[in-house]
N, C-alpha and C positions, 0 to 999 in steps of 0.2 A: 241905733243899729246894734244888734247883738253880735258878739264875736262868733265866728263860725268854728265849729269843732270838727276835727278830722278823726276818723276812726282809724286806729292802728290795726294793721293786719295781724291776725293771730297765727302763731307758728307753733307747731308741735314737733319736738325733736325726741325721737325714740330710738332705742337700740333695736336691731333686727330681732334679737331673741326675745324681746318684750312684746312683739306683735302677736296678738291673739288671732288665730285663724277663724274665719267666720264661715260656718257651713250654711247651707240654704235656709235652715231653720234657726240659726243663731239669733237669740234675742238681743235687741239693742234698746236699752232703757236707761233713764236717769242720766248718769254722767258718762255714758258710752254711746257710740253710734257706729253704724255699719258703713264702711268705706270700700270703694272699688279702686284699686291702684292699677292703672293701665301701664303696660310695658312700653318700650320704645315704639315710635311710630312705625306701623307696618308689621309689627311682630304678632299682633293679635292676642297678646297675653293680658290677662287681668287677674289680679289677686284680691280676694275678698278678705278683709280684716275688720276687727272691732277696735276702734280707737277711743281713747279717753277724751271726754269733753262733753259739756251739755249742748253745745252748738258746734257745727262743723268748723274746723280750722281752715284758714285761708291757704296755708302752706304746711305740708307734712314732710319732715326730713327724717329719713331712716339711715342710721349710722350702722353700716355693715362691719366695719373695722375702723381702726384709728386712721387709716389712709383712704377709706372708700365710703362714700355716702351717695344717696339718691334723694332728690327733692321732687315732690309732686304738688301741682297747683290745683286748687279746688275748681270744680266745674259745677254742673247742674245736679240737682237731686233727682234721682230716678226711683223706680219701684224697688230696686235692689239695694239702694243706699245712696251715698254721696259719691259721685264720680270724680276721680282725680286723674290728671294727665301728667305724665313724666315731664318735668321741666328741665332738670339737669342731673348729671352724675359727676361726681368728683372723685378721683381725677377724671378728666374728660376722656372718653374712649376714642377720641379722634384727635389728630394732631392740631395743636393750636397755632394760629398764625402769629408769627413774630416779626417785628420790624427788621428790615435788612440792616446789617452792620456796615457802616461806611468807614473806609480806611483813609 
């Protein structure tokens, strides 16, 4: 029996100012591809960008500042590129649950 191999997810970490905007006619070839980063659920916002990589990354992390980042999870390929859904933003924009302190 041969040992099974597991594929590691690919992660792209990029600074916000390094994102290349993708217009409707922006070419994606070779080591770059077109991605659609959707905003928070219900916001209806989508940002089209060109990302580095021969194949779509599983996770894209955009660092906006030293203290703020957003992560997108890869979805399906569509006619306009690879769709990504917002997974998390750090720090979280909502209060985190903390365990009660017992005295």
